[in-house]
MDTraj code that builds the backbone (N, CA, C; nanometers):
import mdtraj as md
import numpy as np

residues = "MET PRO GLU ARG ARG GLN SER GLN ARG ILE PRO ILE GLN GLY THR VAL ILE ALA LYS PHE ASN ASP ARG GLN PHE THR GLY VAL SER ARG ASP VAL SER PRO ARG GLY LEU TYR PHE PHE THR ASP ALA GLY ILE ALA GLU GLY SER GLY ILE GLU VAL GLN ILE THR LEU PRO PRO ASN ASP LEU ILE PRO ASN GLY SER PRO VAL SER ILE ARG GLY ASP GLY CYS VAL VAL ARG VAL GLN GLN LYS GLU THR ASN GLY PRO PHE GLY ILE ALA VAL ALA LEU ALA ILE ILE GLU VAL LEU GLN".split()
xyz = np.array([
    [-18.6554, 12.0780, -9.9384],
    [-18.5658, 12.0663, -9.8257],
    [-18.6210, 12.1490, -9.7101],
    [-18.6330, 12.0926, -9.5904],
    [-18.6877, 12.1665, -9.4774],
    [-18.5905, 12.2742, -9.4288],
    [-18.6463, 12.3815, -9.3745],
    [-18.5676, 12.4914, -9.3194],
    [-18.4974, 12.4448, -9.1923],
    [-18.3639, 12.4672, -9.1851],
    [-18.2867, 12.4235, -9.0682],
    [-18.2571, 12.5377, -8.9716],
    [-18.2763, 12.6602, -9.0138],
    [-18.2442, 12.7736, -8.9282],
    [-18.3385, 12.7787, -8.8097],
    [-18.2814, 12.8166, -8.6937],
    [-18.3620, 12.8257, -8.5734],
    [-18.4023, 12.9695, -8.5418],
    [-18.3469, 13.0654, -8.6160],
    [-18.3837, 13.2046, -8.5943],
    [-18.3792, 13.2809, -8.7263],
    [-18.4544, 13.3890, -8.7327],
    [-18.4680, 13.4659, -8.8559],
    [-18.3405, 13.5456, -8.8847],
    [-18.3021, 13.5507, -9.0119],
    [-18.1898, 13.6342, -9.0550],
    [-18.2391, 13.7763, -9.0783],
    [-18.1528, 13.8719, -9.0467],
    [-18.1833, 14.0120, -9.0715],
    [-18.0791, 14.0642, -9.1699],
    [-18.1213, 14.1070, -9.2886],
    [-18.0240, 14.1585, -9.3851],
    [-17.9695, 14.2929, -9.3382],
    [-17.8402, 14.2997, -9.3133],
    [-17.7774, 14.4237, -9.2674],
    [-17.6292, 14.4194, -9.2995],
    [-17.5776, 14.5299, -9.3504],
    [-17.4351, 14.5381, -9.3818],
    [-17.3622, 14.6060, -9.2678],
    [-17.2617, 14.5386, -9.2163],
    [-17.1776, 14.5926, -9.1108],
    [-17.0347, 14.5467, -9.1328],
    [-16.9418, 14.6132, -9.0696],
    [-16.8008, 14.5769, -9.0799],
    [-16.7714, 14.4573, -8.9914],
    [-16.7057, 14.3568, -9.0483],
    [-16.6700, 14.2351, -8.9746],
    [-16.5181, 14.2268, -8.9634],
    [-16.4705, 14.2031, -8.8418],
    [-16.3298, 14.1695, -8.8179],
    [-16.3286, 14.0264, -8.7692],
    [-16.2589, 13.9400, -8.8400],
    [-16.2567, 13.7975, -8.8062],
    [-16.1151, 13.7548, -8.7697],
    [-16.1049, 13.6664, -8.6697],
    [-15.9760, 13.6119, -8.6283],
    [-15.9826, 13.4597, -8.6372],
    [-15.8828, 13.4049, -8.7041],
    [-15.8724, 13.2612, -8.7235],
    [-15.7264, 13.2242, -8.7044],
    [-15.6983, 13.1400, -8.6058],
    [-15.5599, 13.1093, -8.5681],
    [-15.4877, 13.2411, -8.5409],
    [-15.3800, 13.2682, -8.6085],
    [-15.3068, 13.3937, -8.5882],
    [-15.3362, 13.4963, -8.6964],
    [-15.4358, 13.4713, -8.7787],
    [-15.4719, 13.5622, -8.8881],
    [-15.5900, 13.6499, -8.8482],
    [-15.5872, 13.7722, -8.8964],
    [-15.7011, 13.8621, -8.8806],
    [-15.7345, 13.9186, -9.0175],
    [-15.8630, 13.9212, -9.0504],
    [-15.9059, 13.9754, -9.1784],
    [-16.0394, 14.0450, -9.1608],
    [-16.0752, 14.1259, -9.2595],
    [-16.1984, 14.2034, -9.2513],
    [-16.2962, 14.1605, -9.3595],
    [-16.4206, 14.1984, -9.3406],
    [-16.5238, 14.1676, -9.4372],
    [-16.6466, 14.2542, -9.4140],
    [-16.7529, 14.2215, -9.4858],
    [-16.8800, 14.2939, -9.4748],
    [-16.9921, 14.1912, -9.4596],
    [-17.0778, 14.2130, -9.3606],
    [-17.1878, 14.1190, -9.3375],
    [-17.2946, 14.1322, -9.4447],
    [-17.3599, 14.0193, -9.4738],
    [-17.4769, 14.0174, -9.5604],
    [-17.6025, 14.0120, -9.4743],
    [-17.5970, 13.9277, -9.3693],
    [-17.7085, 13.9172, -9.2772],
    [-17.6600, 13.8618, -9.1436],
    [-17.7403, 13.8865, -9.0411],
    [-17.7085, 13.8389, -8.9064],
    [-17.8344, 13.7803, -8.8439],
    [-17.8149, 13.6975, -8.7428],
    [-17.9248, 13.6433, -8.6637],
    [-17.8721, 13.6269, -8.5215],
    [-17.9585, 13.5963, -8.4270],
    [-17.9100, 13.5753, -8.2907],
    [-17.8125, 13.4579, -8.2778],
    [-17.8053, 13.3719, -8.3781],
    [-17.7191, 13.2537, -8.3694],
    [-17.6093, 13.2485, -8.4741],
    [-17.5969, 13.3533, -8.5565],
    [-17.4924, 13.3472, -8.6565],
    [-17.4906, 13.4652, -8.7502],
    [-17.4021, 13.4577, -8.8491],
    [-17.3932, 13.5606, -8.9497],
    [-17.3343, 13.5044, -9.0775],
    [-17.3557, 13.5781, -9.1849],
    [-17.2979, 13.5453, -9.3143],
    [-17.2275, 13.6706, -9.3603],
    [-17.0988, 13.6564, -9.3988],
    [-17.0249, 13.7741, -9.4430],
    [-16.9358, 13.7406, -9.5606],
    [-16.8947, 13.8460, -9.6302],
    [-16.8063, 13.8344, -9.7460],
    [-16.6686, 13.8853, -9.7089],
    [-16.5657, 13.8139, -9.7569],
    [-16.4276, 13.8522, -9.7314],
    [-16.3389, 13.7978, -9.8423],
    [-16.2200, 13.8542, -9.8552],
    [-16.1250, 13.8053, -9.9545],
    [-16.0431, 13.6871, -9.9022],
    [-16.0521, 13.6593, -9.7737],
    [-15.9742, 13.5509, -9.7135],
    [-16.0564, 13.4222, -9.7074],
    [-15.9983, 13.3131, -9.7515],
    [-16.0647, 13.1838, -9.7426],
    [-16.0357, 13.1184, -9.6086],
    [-16.1284, 13.0405, -9.5610],
    [-16.1133, 12.9686, -9.4343],
    [-16.1893, 12.8371, -9.4485],
    [-16.1387, 12.7329, -9.3896],
    [-16.1977, 12.5998, -9.4053],
    [-16.3245, 12.5830, -9.3209],
    [-16.4211, 12.5121, -9.3779],
    [-16.5401, 12.4756, -9.3010],
    [-16.4976, 12.3957, -9.1788],
    [-16.5671, 12.4178, -9.0685],
    [-16.5361, 12.3482, -8.9444],
    [-16.4353, 12.4210, -8.8582],
    [-16.3743, 12.5270, -8.9096],
    [-16.2746, 12.6025, -8.8334],
    [-16.3403, 12.6861, -8.7250],
    [-16.2739, 12.6970, -8.6126],
    [-16.3176, 12.7882, -8.5076],
    [-16.2828, 12.9303, -8.5494],
    [-16.3668, 13.0258, -8.5143],
    [-16.3458, 13.1640, -8.5572],
    [-16.4007, 13.2588, -8.4514],
    [-16.3342, 13.3714, -8.4368],
    [-16.3831, 13.4798, -8.3519],
    [-16.4194, 13.5948, -8.4439],
    [-16.5360, 13.6528, -8.4265],
    [-16.5780, 13.7642, -8.5109],
    [-16.6233, 13.8811, -8.4252],
    [-16.6001, 13.9989, -8.4788],
    [-16.6565, 14.1201, -8.4206],
    [-16.7238, 14.1942, -8.5346],
    [-16.8490, 14.2280, -8.5159],
    [-16.9243, 14.2977, -8.6195],
    [-16.9750, 14.4293, -8.5624],
    [-16.9564, 14.5348, -8.6390],
    [-17.0090, 14.6655, -8.6024],
    [-17.1267, 14.6949, -8.6930],
    [-17.2431, 14.7058, -8.6313],
    [-17.3672, 14.7300, -8.7053],
    [-17.3959, 14.8793, -8.7064],
    [-17.4283, 14.9343, -8.8226],
    [-17.4577, 15.0774, -8.8302],
    [-17.5924, 15.1082, -8.7654],
    [-17.6170, 15.2360, -8.7345],
    [-17.7490, 15.2721, -8.6824],
    [-17.8569, 15.2316, -8.7823],
    [-17.9677, 15.1784, -8.7312],
    [-18.0786, 15.1368, -8.8172],
    [-18.2057, 15.1281, -8.7347],
    [-18.3133, 15.0880, -8.7964],
    [-18.4429, 15.0807, -8.7278],
    [-18.4453, 14.9770, -8.6166],
    [-18.3545, 14.8794, -8.6195],
    [-18.3545, 14.7732, -8.5193],
    [-18.2767, 14.8103, -8.3936],
    [-18.1928, 14.9135, -8.4026],
    [-18.1118, 14.9568, -8.2882],
    [-18.1747, 15.0846, -8.2341],
    [-18.2345, 15.0779, -8.1150],
    [-18.3184, 15.1868, -8.0665],
    [-18.2468, 15.3191, -8.0417],
    [-18.1214, 15.3218, -7.9976],
    [-18.0587, 15.4495, -7.9610],
    [-17.9924, 15.5206, -8.0785],
    [-17.9943, 15.4619, -8.1970],
    [-17.9404, 15.5270, -8.3150],
    [-17.7894, 15.5325, -8.3216],
    [-17.7198, 15.4527, -8.2420],
    [-17.5740, 15.4481, -8.2436],
    [-17.5277, 15.3141, -8.2999],
    [-17.4063, 15.3114, -8.3562],
    [-17.3523, 15.1814, -8.3995],
    [-17.3369, 15.0876, -8.2798],
    [-17.3503, 14.9592, -8.3037],
    [-17.3371, 14.8583, -8.1987],
    [-17.2347, 14.7553, -8.2447],
    [-17.1420, 14.7216, -8.1543],
    [-17.0439, 14.6170, -8.1847],
    [-17.0772, 14.4911, -8.1063],
    [-17.0686, 14.3787, -8.1747],
    [-17.0976, 14.2484, -8.1144],
    [-16.9789, 14.1575, -8.1412],
    [-16.9341, 14.0863, -8.0379],
    [-16.8256, 13.9909, -8.0524],
    [-16.8820, 13.8519, -8.0330],
    [-16.8329, 13.7568, -8.1108],
    [-16.8808, 13.6205, -8.0967],
    [-16.7755, 13.5177, -8.1307],
    [-16.7855, 13.4027, -8.0676],
    [-16.7011, 13.2869, -8.0988],
    [-16.7908, 13.1827, -8.1625],
    [-16.7400, 13.1198, -8.2670],
    [-16.8225, 13.0216, -8.3339],
    [-16.7440, 12.9315, -8.4261],
    [-16.8168, 12.8735, -8.5200],
    [-16.7613, 12.7750, -8.6120],
    [-16.8072, 12.8077, -8.7537],
    [-16.7146, 12.7968, -8.8493],
    [-16.7487, 12.8175, -8.9897],
    [-16.8281, 12.6959, -9.0367],
    [-16.9508, 12.7196, -9.0812],
    [-17.0365, 12.6087, -9.1240],
    [-17.0498, 12.5974, -9.2759],
    [-17.0162, 12.7063, -9.3477],
    [-17.0236, 12.7013, -9.4937],
    [-16.9322, 12.8071, -9.5526],
    [-16.8650, 12.7699, -9.6625],
    [-16.7804, 12.8633, -9.7373],
    [-16.8197, 12.8528, -9.8834],
    [-16.8468, 12.9670, -9.9462],
    [-16.8861, 12.9699, -10.0868],
    [-16.8004, 13.0719, -10.1607],
    [-16.7663, 13.0393, -10.2847],
    [-16.6985, 13.1343, -10.3718],
    [-16.7580, 13.1170, -10.5112],
    [-16.8336, 13.2161, -10.5565],
    [-16.9055, 13.2036, -10.6836],
    [-16.8156, 13.2249, -10.8041],
    [-16.7127, 13.3076, -10.7911],
    [-16.6199, 13.3334, -10.8996],
    [-16.4790, 13.3005, -10.8524],
    [-16.3940, 13.2571, -10.9446],
    [-16.2590, 13.2157, -10.9085],
    [-16.1838, 13.3216, -10.8293],
    [-16.1905, 13.4456, -10.8706],
    [-16.1183, 13.5525, -10.8007],
    [-16.2114, 13.6390, -10.7162],
    [-16.3338, 13.5950, -10.6965],
    [-16.4309, 13.6725, -10.6206],
    [-16.4173, 13.6509, -10.4708],
    [-16.4945, 13.7259, -10.3931],
    [-16.4881, 13.7107, -10.2476],
    [-16.5474, 13.5776, -10.2014],
    [-16.5091, 13.5385, -10.0828],
    [-16.5648, 13.4194, -10.0187],
    [-16.6866, 13.4616, -9.9372],
    [-16.7915, 13.3803, -9.9400],
    [-16.9053, 13.3969, -9.8508],
    [-16.8871, 13.2993, -9.7361],
    [-16.8864, 13.3504, -9.6129],
    [-16.8584, 13.2689, -9.4945],
    [-16.9813, 13.2689, -9.4029],
    [-17.0340, 13.1504, -9.3739],
    [-17.1443, 13.1363, -9.2792],
    [-17.0876, 13.0873, -9.1464],
    [-17.1212, 13.1586, -9.0401],
    [-17.0684, 13.1270, -8.9073],
    [-17.1842, 13.1006, -8.8117],
    [-17.1782, 12.9866, -8.7418],
    [-17.2717, 12.9582, -8.6328],
    [-17.2040, 13.0044, -8.5040],
    [-17.2706, 13.0942, -8.4313],
    [-17.2108, 13.1506, -8.3103],
    [-17.2553, 13.0752, -8.1869],
    [-17.1595, 13.0453, -8.0992],
    [-17.1893, 12.9777, -7.9735],
    [-17.1889, 13.0755, -7.8560],
    [-17.1020, 13.1749, -7.8627],
    [-17.0902, 13.2756, -7.7559],
    [-17.1037, 13.4124, -7.8203],
    [-17.1918, 13.4968, -7.7657],
    [-17.2155, 13.6290, -7.8191],
    [-17.2089, 13.7296, -7.7059],
    [-17.1386, 13.8410, -7.7301],
    [-17.1249, 13.9464, -7.6298],
    [-17.1450, 14.0819, -7.6991],
    [-17.2340, 14.1648, -7.6450],
    [-17.2537, 14.2996, -7.6975],
    [-17.1503, 14.3898, -7.6320],
    [-17.0695, 14.4579, -7.7153],
    [-16.9612, 14.5395, -7.6646],
    [-17.0026, 14.6833, -7.6392],
    [-17.0974, 14.7354, -7.7162],
    [-17.1442, 14.8732, -7.6948],
    [-17.2831, 14.8908, -7.7481],
])
top = md.Topology()
chain = top.add_chain()
for i, resn in enumerate(residues, 1):
    res = top.add_residue(resn, chain, resSeq=i)
    for name in ("N", "CA", "C"):
        top.add_atom(name, md.element.get_by_symbol(name[0]), res)
traj = md.Trajectory(xyz[None], top)
């Protein structure tokens, strides 16, 4: 199967706050890219749903000033996975609008 991603994923764990309709829930990122992210959460959401996310990335080698950085984005849920019946959901989000908050 050919690779469909248009940008490289960077494995990094950060706190995710997601908003869907009138619900807000939290999660932890597995990886991010300039066009999306994949995160784990206890809340399920349907593929194709619009979603707003804010992710706070911890200081790391990719962030030059050594401070946490928050990024807000609007996008669409493109994949939902749950490996175990009572386990967390893996949510893949394609981002259309991205804004660096700090």
